[in-house]
Each structure stands twice: as C-alpha cells, then as structure tokens.
C-alpha positions in Angstrom: -3.3 21.4 23.5 -1.8 20.3 20.2 -2.0 16.7 18.9 1.8 17.0 18.2 4.9 17.0 19.3 7.5 19.1 17.9 9.4 17.7 15.4 13.0 17.2 16.0 16.3 16.5 14.7 17.8 12.9 15.9 20.6 10.9 14.7 21.4 7.1 14.8 24.5 6.2 14.2 25.3 8.4 10.8 21.8 8.8 9.4 20.0 12.5 10.6 16.3 12.4 10.5 13.1 14.6 11.6 10.9 12.5 14.8 7.9 13.4 15.9 4.8 12.1 17.5 1.0 12.5 16.3 -2.5 11.9 18.2 -5.2 10.4 16.1 -8.4 8.9 17.2 -6.9 8.4 20.3 -3.7 6.6 18.8 -0.1 7.9 18.5 1.6 7.8 15.6 5.6 8.0 15.7 7.1 9.7 12.5 10.5 9.5 11.4 11.0 11.8 8.3 14.2 11.4 6.5 13.1 13.1 2.7 16.8 12.3 1.3 18.9 15.1 3.7 21.4 11.4 4.6 22.2 11.9 1.1 23.6 15.3 1.4 27.9 14.5 2.3 28.6 17.9 4.0 28.0 16.5 7.9 26.9 21.0 8.2 24.8 21.0 5.4 22.9 17.8 6.4 22.5 19.0 9.9 21.3 22.7 9.0 18.8 20.4 5.9 17.5 18.7 8.7 16.2 21.3 10.8 15.3 23.6 8.3 13.0 20.2 7.2 12.0 20.0 11.2 10.8 23.8 10.8 8.7 22.9 7.7 7.2 19.8 9.4 6.5 21.9 12.2 4.8 25.3 10.4 2.9 22.2 9.0 1.6 20.6 11.5 0.6 24.3 13.5 -1.6 24.4 9.9 -3.4 21.7 10.5 -1.5 18.8 8.2 -2.6 15.5 10.1 0.3 12.9 8.5 -2.4 10.1 9.2 -4.4 10.7 6.6 -2.7 13.3 4.5 0.9 12.2 4.4 2.5 14.6 2.0 -0.1 17.6 2.4 -1.8 17.4 -0.6 -5.4 18.4 1.2 -3.4 22.2 2.3 -4.5 23.8 -0.8 -7.7 22.9 -0.7 -7.8 24.0 3.3 -7.0 27.5 2.2 -9.6 27.7 -0.8 -11.9 27.3 2.2 -10.7 29.4 4.5 
C-alpha cells in the first residue's frame, strides 16, 4: 500500500491544478500544485502541462518523495547518492 494517492488534474473555474493526498505519521495532507500552469493561455497546452506535472509528481512519489518534509524534493540527489 502506498502512502499517497495518485496525482490527478482538476479544474476549478478557469484554473487547473494537480491534486493528491499524502499520509505522513498517520496524518493526511492534501496537496494542490499549480506551478505556473495557469499562466498558459492556450487551454489545450495548459491541460497538457497539467497532465505532465501530474505524471512527474507521481514519479517523484514512486521514488520516495515526501512532500511534507521536502516540498521541492531537494533530498532526491541525497537519496540517489546512498542507493
């Protein structure tokens, strides 16, 4: 069992974001990531970027990312060095 839900693209009004939940020390943390995707004027491109962001963050989660203690996944290089 994973300690996260798979990131999905969501829309609220005219804004898109990537949503997922992460469980850390028995507590649930909901995350909404935008990372500049709503600055893209073309809606098809915006959706494509949102889907790419969701897939990228899913890969991070699969590789051990904990968005609660390391929001920018700066420890990924440290993890690779010890593998």
